[in-house]
Backbone bond lengths (Angstrom), bond angles and torsions (degrees), N, CA, C in turn:
res aa  C-N    CA-C-N  psi(-1)  N-CA   C-N-CA  omega(-1)  CA-C   N-CA-C  phi
1 X - - - 1.459 - - 1.530 107.49 -
2 X 1.320 117.10 136.26 1.472 120.08 178.67 1.523 111.03 -61.70
3 X 1.306 115.33 152.30 1.465 121.35 178.39 1.523 111.88 -70.29
4 X 1.341 116.55 -30.29 1.453 121.45 -172.92 1.524 110.78 -141.19
5 X 1.306 115.58 147.51 1.458 122.51 177.75 1.525 108.34 -124.24
6 X 1.311 117.38 140.56 1.464 121.99 176.94 1.518 109.28 -100.76
7 X 1.323 116.97 124.90 1.458 121.93 178.52 1.521 109.10 -77.86
8 X 1.314 116.67 123.16 1.466 121.03 -179.40 1.528 112.13 -75.38
9 X 1.329 117.55 -16.80 1.461 120.73 -179.02 1.525 112.31 -85.03
10 X 1.345 116.91 -51.86 1.470 118.83 -175.52 1.523 112.97 -109.02
11 X 1.339 118.27 -9.73 1.452 121.38 176.54 1.518 115.81 86.39
12 X 1.324 118.01 -0.15 1.463 120.87 -178.73 1.531 110.35 -72.98
13 X 1.314 116.69 143.14 1.465 122.50 170.38 1.522 107.15 -92.98
14 X 1.329 116.59 128.03 1.455 122.02 -172.76 1.528 109.45 -127.13
15 X 1.327 116.84 132.36 1.459 120.08 173.86 1.531 108.64 -79.93
16 X 1.316 115.90 160.32 1.469 120.15 178.73 1.526 110.65 -60.88
17 X 1.344 117.18 -34.80 1.465 120.81 179.26 1.531 112.56 -67.96
18 X 1.340 117.29 -32.46 1.470 121.00 -179.18 1.524 113.32 -85.49
19 X 1.319 117.48 -17.00 1.463 121.06 -177.41 1.527 110.56 -69.06
20 X 1.325 115.22 150.98 1.458 121.66 173.64 1.523 107.03 -81.05
21 X 1.325 117.29 129.83 1.468 121.06 -179.65 1.522 108.87 -99.33
22 X 1.321 114.61 127.55 1.467 121.00 179.56 1.517 109.30 -129.12
23 X 1.326 115.02 158.50 1.462 119.21 175.24 1.520 108.82 -68.22
24 X 1.315 115.69 152.47 1.460 120.75 179.38 1.517 110.73 -79.00
25 X 1.311 115.45 163.14 1.458 121.82 175.10 1.522 108.50 -99.38
26 X 1.302 116.65 160.86 1.458 119.67 176.82 1.515 112.04 85.51
27 X 1.321 115.44 -150.94 1.452 121.84 -172.42 1.523 114.60 -95.05
28 X 1.324 118.89 9.71 1.460 120.09 179.61 1.528 110.18 -71.82
29 X 1.316 116.33 141.05 1.461 123.19 178.39 1.520 109.28 -69.98
30 X 1.319 117.24 118.05 1.465 120.62 -174.98 1.519 113.15 -69.09
31 X 1.346 118.61 -15.56 1.461 120.28 174.97 1.534 110.89 -82.53
32 X 1.331 117.27 -12.58 1.454 122.19 -178.71 1.528 113.57 -108.50
33 X 1.336 117.16 -24.45 1.462 122.20 -173.76 1.522 110.64 -131.72
34 X 1.332 116.54 144.35 1.460 122.52 172.98 1.521 108.88 -136.84
35 X 1.327 115.04 151.31 1.447 120.89 175.65 1.522 108.36 -101.07
36 X 1.329 116.17 127.59 1.458 121.84 176.70 1.522 108.15 -94.27
37 X 1.337 116.80 131.25 1.459 121.98 -177.60 1.524 110.51 -125.56
38 X 1.310 115.23 153.34 1.461 122.48 -179.98 1.535 109.79 -66.65
39 X 1.340 118.14 131.00 1.459 120.01 178.78 1.534 113.18 -73.18
40 X 1.336 117.89 -16.53 1.468 120.17 179.09 1.522 112.57 -85.20
41 X 1.340 116.78 -53.37 1.465 119.42 -174.07 1.538 113.36 -109.19
42 X 1.347 117.37 -12.33 1.461 120.69 177.77 1.518 114.99 84.42
43 X 1.326 117.82 -0.92 1.461 120.65 -178.86 1.530 110.66 -69.23
44 X 1.329 116.49 150.65 1.463 122.09 -179.94 1.520 109.64 -69.78
45 X 1.333 115.23 131.73 1.458 120.85 176.78 1.526 109.97 -96.04
46 X 1.324 116.04 -50.79 1.461 120.41 -177.78 1.519 109.79 -169.59
47 X 1.314 117.28 148.90 1.454 122.51 170.43 1.519 106.83 -97.23
48 X 1.342 116.30 127.91 1.457 120.83 -173.89 1.521 111.03 -125.05
49 X 1.345 114.97 151.01 1.464 121.72 176.55 1.514 108.48 -80.95
50 X 1.336 117.25 126.99 1.450 121.81 -179.83 1.530 112.33 -121.81
51 X 1.323 116.48 0.99 1.460 121.03 -179.28 1.512 111.27 -80.87
52 X 1.314 115.02 177.60 1.466 119.36 177.95 1.526 109.97 -82.26
53 X 1.304 116.32 151.33 1.456 121.43 -178.87 1.527 112.08 -83.71
54 X 1.298 117.13 -6.95 1.448 120.31 -174.91 1.439 111.76 -99.43
């Protein structure tokens, strides 16, 4: 996972630790995937895999 994400809406650079974590939409398993959102504007930055690889 990248160290930093750039928000296309407000232009802020956000680390994964500073991002707001939300459940994903659709059929993705919420124990395996999370959506990272900008803490300033709330826009989605990226959906990332957080489950185990095994």
